[in-house]
N, C-alpha and C positions, 0 to 999 in steps of 0.2 A: 828065227825068224818073227815074230811077233813082234819083239822092241826092234826088229830093224826098220817091219814097217810102218811103225808109228815111228821112228825116224826120220823116215823118207816122206809121211804123209808130214812133217813138222817145217820138211822146209821145204815141199812142196808151199804151204799154204805161207812162209814166211814170203816166198818168190812171187806169187804170184796173187798173196794181198793187194787190193786194188790202192795206189799210193794219195796218200791228201790230197782232197782238193785242195786245190789255191786259185786266189784272181790271178786273173792276167791283164796283160794292157800291151798292147802290139805282140803277142803272139807268144811273149815269154810273162815263167811266172815271177811271183812275188818274190819266192827265194830266189832264183836268181837276178832280179833286178838289186835285194839287200845285198848278195856279194857282190854286184858291181857296183855297189854305189862306194864313196870314202867320202869321209869327213873333211879332207884335204880337196875332195873338188866341187867346183864351183856349184851355185846355188841352181843355177839352170839347164846342168847336166845332164844328159839321157835320162840315168838310173832316177836320178833327184823330181825329174817330172813323171814320172813311173810312175814315184812311192808318192807322188802327192795325187797323182790322180787316180791310182788303187782309190786312196784314200783309208776313211773308216773299215773300209770292208777287209783292212790289213790288220786287225787289232785281234781278233782273238787268236788266230796264229802267232802273231809277233810276240805277243802276251806268252803262249802257248808255250815258245822257240825261246824266248829270253829265261823261263822255267827250266829250259831242258838240264835234263843233270846227268850223268853214265852210271848207272846205273851198279851195283857193288859188286852183283856177281859179276857183272864184263868186267868190274877194277880187277877184282882176283885172279879169274880166266885166265887176264891178260899179265900180271905178274906170274903165272901161273905158265903160261903159254911161254913167256921171255925165257926161260930156266931149259926152255925146249932143249934141243941140238940143234945149231943154223940147217943144219938141211933140212934137217925137217918143221921147218917156219917156215911160209909165204909172207907176201905183202897181203894177199887179198883179206886172210884171218885175221891178220894184224889191224888192216883197216878196218873191218867188222868189228873185231873190240871194242878199239880206238875208239870207234864213231866220231872221225873226221868231219865230215859232214856238215851232220847234227853242231856240233860245237863249233863249227866255222860259221854256220847257218843262224845260231842261239846268238852269238858275239855279234854277227854282223847285223844281228836284230835292233839292238841298243840304238846303233844308227840314224834308223831309223826314222824312230820316232825326235828327234830335233826337226832332220827335213821335213817331214810329215805336217809339221808346225802344231795351232793351239787343237787343232781336230783331235789329238791321241789323249788331251783333259783326260776324255769315260777309260781309261786304263788303268789310272792313278791308282782306286781300287784295287784291283787285281793284281797290279806289281809290288803296291805297299807291302800285302801280309812277306813276303820273302824278308823282306829288311829283321825279322823278327827269327830268322835260322840261324842259324850257329858262324862267328865270324870267318871262317874259311871254307865258308858255303860256297861257288861258284854262281848261285841263285843269287846270291845276296847279292855279290858284285856286278851281277848283271844287274838285277833291279836299280841298284842304288844307281850305276852307265845311266841306265835306262830313264828312271826320272828327275834324274837333272839334262841330258838332254829333253825332257819335257821344257820343265823350267825355263832352261833357256830357248825356246821355241817359245814360250809365254811372252816372254821379256822381249824377245827380236820381234815380235809382233805387235808389240805396245798392245796390250794385250786389255780385253774389254771390262767391265766391271766382274762378267763372271772369271773371267780369264783371271785377273785380280787375285779374288776370294780364291781359287785353287791353286792360284800362288802361293800362298800363305797360306793353306794348309799344306802342299805340299815341304814349306817350307818347316810345319811346325812337326811332319812326317817327320821328315830329315834331322830335326833336332831330335826327335823323342827317340832317334835309333842313334843320337849323337853325332849326327855328320850336319857339319857347318858346312854347306858350298854354296849357296845362293845369296 
C-alpha cells in the first residue's frame, strides 16, 4: 500500500512538475522555433528571424539541450522493455523511455547557433568541455556541430577583431581535440 502510494506520488510529480521556462517569440517557444528551423532554409525564414529575435536569451537553453544525454537507466530499461511480448508494449511508454522529443530538440539546437550569428560566441566555453567526452558520446558530437556552426556564423558575419580572436580560439579548441574543420 505504501509502495503504491509512493509510485502514484512519483507519477503525479512527473506529470504536474512545471515545464522548463523558455523564451518566446510571437507566442511560440524557443523549442518550437528550433525544430521548425532547417539549415537548408533561407536565412530570412520566419524561424530564422525568430531565433535571431530571441537572441542571447536562448543560449543557456541551447547549451543545455546540446548537452542532453539519455540516462543510462532509460537505455537499460528500454532494452528490457523491447524484450516484452508485443501485446504488453505501447508507443507512449516507448517514446517516454526513448525521449525522442528531447533528442530531436538537442539535434535541432546545434543548427540554431549558426543562424543566430556571432551573438553565440559566449556559448563556446560552455560547449567546449563536451569535446573531452569519449568519442562515441552524442554530446561530444552535438557540441562539435554547434561549435562548427558558431565558427561558420563568425566567418559569414565578417567578424570583428574580437570575433577573429574567438574564431582562432575555437580553431585551437578543435585542433586540440584533433578536429580540422574551419
